[in-house]
N, C-alpha and C positions, 0 to 999 in steps of 0.2 A: 505492499498501500504506500502510495507517494501522497503527500499533503503538502499542498504551496502554501508559503505566507507573502503575501501581498504588504508590505510594507510601505505607509504613507508619511513622509517629511513634508509634504508642500502645504503646510496648513503654518499657522501663527506660532512659531517655536524658535528657540535658537538650536534645535535636534541636539540638547543634553542628553536626551534618553538615548539617542544613537549612540553616544559615546559613552554612557553609562555602560551600556550592556557589555562593552567590548572588555570590560573588566571583571564580567561575572565568573566564578568558579566553580558555582554547586547550583546546577551545572553551569559549564563555560559554553558559549556561544558555539566554539569550535566542537564540544560536544553534540550539540544539539543540530550542527549541517551536518559533520559526518557521521550521526548515526551511532554513537558509541554507548547511550545509554541502552542496556540489554531489554529487548521487548518495544522499544521505540520505533515507528513507523519513518521511513524516511522524509525528511523533511527539505524543500527545496526553498531556500528565503530570497525573494528581489527584494532587493534594498538599495535604494537608487546612490546610497554613500560605499557601499560595499560591493556591490556589482560590477562584474567585469564587462557585461554590456552598457550602450548608451545609445542615447536615440531610440530611433524606431524598433532595432532591437530590442533594446529594455524593455520599450512600451508595449512588446508584442503580448506578452504575458497578461497585460491588465488589459489590452482588448478580448484576447483570448476569456478571461475571466467572467468580464462583462457580458461576454456571447454565450457562456455559458458550456466553454469547452474545455474548462479544466474545474475540476471537481475532486472530490474537497479542496477549499482554501479556504486558511486565516485572514481576513482583513486588520492590521495592525495602523490605526490613525493615530500619529504624532502631531502633537499642537493644536492648538485654539481653532475652533470652527468659525469664521468670519459670515456676517448678515451679508448677502449676494446684494440685499435690497437697498442696501446703503451704499452700495461703491458705485452708484451713477451709472457713470457709459464705460468705465472701465471694469476692473475686478480684483477683489483684496490678494486673492492666492489660487494659485493653479499652478496644474505642468502637463506637458505633452498638449501636441495639437490635435484636433478633430481628424480625422483622416477626408473628409466630405468637404469642409469649410476650410480647414486652415486655420483655425483660429483657436486659440488657447483653451484648454478647458480647465474650467473654476474647480479648484478642488471638490467643493461641493455637489460636483454633477459627479465625479467619481465615485465619491460617497454613496448616491443616491444609486450610481448602476450598480456599482458591485455590493451594499450593504443587503440587497434583495437577493443575492446569488449566494453572500459567504454561509461558511454552515457555521463560525464562530465570529464575530466582531470584537476586539478589543480596542481598548482606549490605552495610551502608555504616556505617562506624565499627568502633572495636574492639570497641564494647559489643555489636554485633549480629554482628560476626566472631568474637569468641573469648569474648564476655563481659566483658571491660574492668573499670573499676571496681564496679560493681553484682554482679561474680561474684566479690569477694574472699573469701578464705577467711572460713568463720561468717558470711556473709551470711542472712539471714532468709528470702530470697526463693528459694533457690536458682537464681539466674541464673546463664546457660548463652549463648554464641553459638548462632545456628542450625546452623550443620555438628553441635554437639551436639546439637540438638532434632530435626532432619532425618535426620542420619547421616552421616558424612564418606563414603560412598559414595554417597549419592543422588542420583539425577539427575533431570531435568525431564523434560517431554513430549518434549523434541526431544533429548533425552540431552545434556544440559549440567550440568557439576558447577553447586554452589552458587558463585557468583563473590563472592570475600569482597576488600573495598578499606576496608583496616581503616587506625587513625588515629585520634587523641583530639585533634580531631577531622581525618578524612580531609583530605589535600590537595584542595583545590577541582577543580585540573585533572583530576587522577585520575578524579576521579569523574566530569565530564562527560564524559571521554577515554572511559571505559569504556562510557558509557554510547551515546555513539557508537557505539564497536565493534560492542557487542551488537546495534544497530539493524541496522547494514550488516550482519552475519552474518543475522540473520534475514531480510534481504531478499535471501540470496544473494548480494551483492558482499565479502565478507570470509570469511576461512577459518576454522573453529570455535575459540574464544579456547583460549591455552595458559596453563596457571594450573601454579603449582608447587605444592610436597607441600604448603602451607599456604593450598592454593585462592586463592592472589595472581595477580594478572596479570603473568607473566612479565617482560614487557619495563617494566615499573613498577617490578617488587622484585626484579631480579636482583641488586643489587648491595647493597653495605650502604652505611651513613652514613659510614663512615673512608675506605669506596674514593670517595665522589663529594664529600668535605672539603676544603675549602679549607686545612684547617690539618692533613694528613696530611702534608705534610713535615716538621712540625716532630718528627711521632712518631718518623720513623727516624733523625733527626737528634737523639733526645733531649732534646728541649727542648720543654718539659711546664707549663703554668700552673701557678702558685701559689695564684692568687687571681682572683677576675672581671674583667673587665676588657682583660685578657691577651689577645694575637692568637696565642699559642701554643697546641699541643694541651691539650686539657682532661680528660683519661682521667682523671688522678689528682684532680680535681675529683667526678669520678663518671659521666664522660659513657659511656654504653653504646655508642656509635658503632662500635666495632669488628665487634659480635657484631648487630646489628640488620639486616634487611633493611628500607631507607625510599628512597626518593629525594627526599626535600624538603630535602637538600644542594646538589640540582646544578640542583634545579625551582625552588627557591623557595617563598615562598607565594603571592604575588600580583605577576603579572608580572615573574615570575622575581626578585623582591625577598624576604630576610627569610628564617623557617624559622631551625629550632633552633638550630645551631652557627653560621649564618650571622650571627645578632644576638647572639652570643655566651653562649647559654644551651647546657647540656647536653642532648645523648637519652637518655631514660629509658626508650626502647625499647617507645613505645606502640603499634608496628604487630607486636607480635610476638605469638604466642598465647600466652606464660608470662605477660604484661604484666597485673597489677602486680605482682604476689603474685613474679614469679621475680628480678624488678628491683630491688627494695626491700633495704634503702632509698635511694631516689635517687642521693642527694650523697655516698654514699660508693664509691669503686672498690675492685671485687671483686677478689681474690687473683690470678687468672691476670693481669688487666691491670694490677697492682701489680708483678705480677714481670717480665713482658714490658716495661713501663716503664722498670723499671731495669737491664734487662740492657742496654736502647739506650743507655740515659744513660750508661751506667760502660762500654761495650767497645764498639759498632761507631758507637754517635751522636758520639763525638768524632771520631774516623777521618775519618767521612764528613764531617764539617763540617770539618777540615783539608786534606781532599784536596779541595772543592768551592772553599773559597778564595781555594787555588793555581791550579785549575780558572778561576774568574773573574778573577784577576789577569791571568793569559796572555790571556783572553779582554779582555780592555780595552784591549790596547794593538794597533794595525793593524803588520802583518808589514814587516822591516826593508827587502822590496824597495819598498816602497809608499811609504818615506820618504826619498827622494834628497834632498840636500842642495839647496839655489836654483843655488848655483855650478855646480853639476852639470848643471842645466837651463839655465840661463841664459849660463854661461860668465864670469861675473863673479859679484862679489857686490852682494848688496841693498841696494840705496837707500830708507832709510826714510823721508825729506825728499816722498816722490813721494806725490801725493795718490791716496788709493784708489778704486779707479774704482768705478763706481754700479752694484750689485749685479741691479739690477731693471729692466725696459723703460723707455722715455721713455713719459710718457702724459699726457695733458690733463683737468685735474680740473672739475669741472661739479657743479649741487644736482641731486639727487633727493629729490622728498618734503622738501625743508629738512634732508638728510644729504649731505653729500660724498660722492663715487662720483669713479672713476677712467678714464677711459676709453683702451683700447690699442689702436693700429692693426697687424695683425697679417696673414699670410696675403696671398696675391695676386690677390685678388679685393676690389674698392672694395667691394661689400657685407658684407666677414665684419668683426668687431670682435669682442674680450674687453674685458667689463668686469669691475672688481673694486666690490660692494657688502660695505661689512662680513665676513661669513661665507659670501661667496657669490662666484663668478665664473660670466659669463653669458656664454654664447658665440653668435653673432647670424648669421643670413642671411637672405637675402629668399628665396622660393618664388616659381616662376611660376604654380604649379597653385593652383585656383582651392580654397576651402575644404574640399566636400566632397571631391575629388579628393586632396587634401594628407592627410586622414584616413582616407581608403582603403589611399593609399601606406603611411602608417606601419603600419596593421595589417596589411598584406598584406607587409612587405618586412622592418620592424621588431618586428611582433608585438605592438603599442601595443593593448591594449584593455583589456576589463574595466571597473570600476568608476571610470574617470578620470572630473576635473571638466570638463565644458565649461562656457566662460564665453563669452557671445556680444555683444555691444556693436553695435549698430546705427548709423546714421548720426549719430544725436545725441550718441552716445557713455555711454548710459543702459544700463546692466544689464537683459537681458532675463531671464536665467536663471544663476542660480550653484549651482546643483544638480544638472546635469543628467548624466548618465552618457555615455559612448562612444559606446553605440548612440544615445542620445535625442539626441544632439548631431548625429550624423551623418543622422539618421532628420527632426531640424527643417531640415538643410540641403536635404535630397532633398526635400522639399516647398516650398519655398521659391523651384521653378523658377528657380533662374538669378541669384536677388536676393542678391547677396554683402553677409555683414555685413563690419563695421568690424574685427572683430581675434574670435579663436579660442582658445581657451588648453586645454590639456590636460596635467593634473598627473598625475605618476606617481610620487609619493613624493619621494627623492631627483632627479629629474629632471622639468624641467616646459618644455612647449614653448608655444611662441605663433607663432600666424600672421596677418598682417596682410595688406592689400590691396596688391600690388608698387608700383602706382602713388603711394603715400605715401613722402614723404621718409625717413621712420624705415628703419632694417632689420628685415626681416620676420621671421624667426623667432628667440627664445631658447632656446637651452639652457643650464639652471641645472645647474650639478653643485657637489651641496653640496661642499666640502672637510671630512676629507679623502678622502671616497669618491668619487674619481674611476674611473668605470665607463669605460674605453677601450675593450672590445668593443663594447658598448652605443651608446657615441656614436659610433664608424665604421659601424655596421649603423643610425644617423639620421641619419650624412654622406650615406650613400650612397643614401637612400631621400628626398632633399632634392629632388630632380628638378632641381636645378640644376649642369649641368654646371662652371662657376666652383667651386660649392663640392667639388663632387669631386674636382677637380682639387687643389684648395687644400688637401683634408684631412689631408696630413702635416705642413704648415704649422701648419694650425690645433691639429693633437694636441701638436706640439714646442712652440708658443707658450704653449697653455695649461700644459702641463708645468711650463714657464719659470715662468710667474704662480704658481704653485703653490708652488715651490721660494722663490719672492724670497720671496712670505707667508710660509712657513715660518721662512726666515731672517731 
């Protein structure tokens, strides 16, 4: 199944939402276009800024969609919709030329032609959703949002209301996540999208900025910022977070970082239908906010702070029954002149790539070892299985698969491939007709595994567990699937000693 997305930027806006979408990561715009997301149908994005085509070649998709030759398709509108009845002899916004008359085609004509045939109509950015800055009071263009132009009760050919993704500009992942959901919905793999009273996706706009803000605790304690740069609640500086539906506080802007309140800025309500007129002046606190802040500051705020300080003071001490005296435990007074016992296990130091590493002897098998290299702990063993069987065992019993990296070294020690996936590595080994490489490496993020031929003197497999994320259940699975009876028998000792090394490093 192929779904087309016709993205219209020829309205009254700054194209900020198109630029914002290029920063999306979960999913990214590339993930959508390349179809990387599992189960997702193919998506063809027709965007005037991102397309290779231009002129009539680019417009052919738009004319085909208007004539019903492309189905299904999603119409995406970015920018405010002008009132062409106020444009006189000219027009406010448009793109392309009519094939018969050669005259420019206004944006409103394109929307009228395409909306009737679109499976879903999406408004991206506050300008397209509710009018935004171009629709401020006394504007000459009569600008409005798409719901005001088509009607708030309007439904597409598939019975879907207008989907609004507000923001000035819209948060990048909100755009791509909504487009992903709509493609899955049109392919029958997701239920109809749920929208709130302002036609926004419910799962994205079900909480206020204040509810998601890491400064909200200061509000209830009556602690407010009086100048920018403070870490306290900023409602007295004009932040509209308590009354604005937006998820940028918890989602951030790029890879979970940024977002207005997260970087010390105030919320100005850009995701709300009343923006900007109903939220101006931006840096003045509204009367209800000033009143509630004063109540919190002079009534329950100080009481909460006092009670919490007392609770923290109590919680900062261990219970009395956990603090017996040394004499109670040993029967004698302590001797402070005794040497302090060594807190870590015995080790031998050696060089690895010019850096000092430590090797610890642990467990019951001579093929096991624990090594500490700067920021990681290596747990190693030798597997009697050949490379192909080793990979298959990991896949079957430990669930190791997917886009893992396969690194294969032959007799010469040179790298054959450094970008093999798990499946490509397994296929290469299956075609080698029994010829065994020197080493196979599978990387799984925080856990990496290395297989070496069993006849080599060095221990065979390495499990690198990045501190402090020690995944005990995961490692127990890997140990159980190693195929080495000695390793399985010593699993408890390995885990015990690995925890000891991690505790020693932390102390």
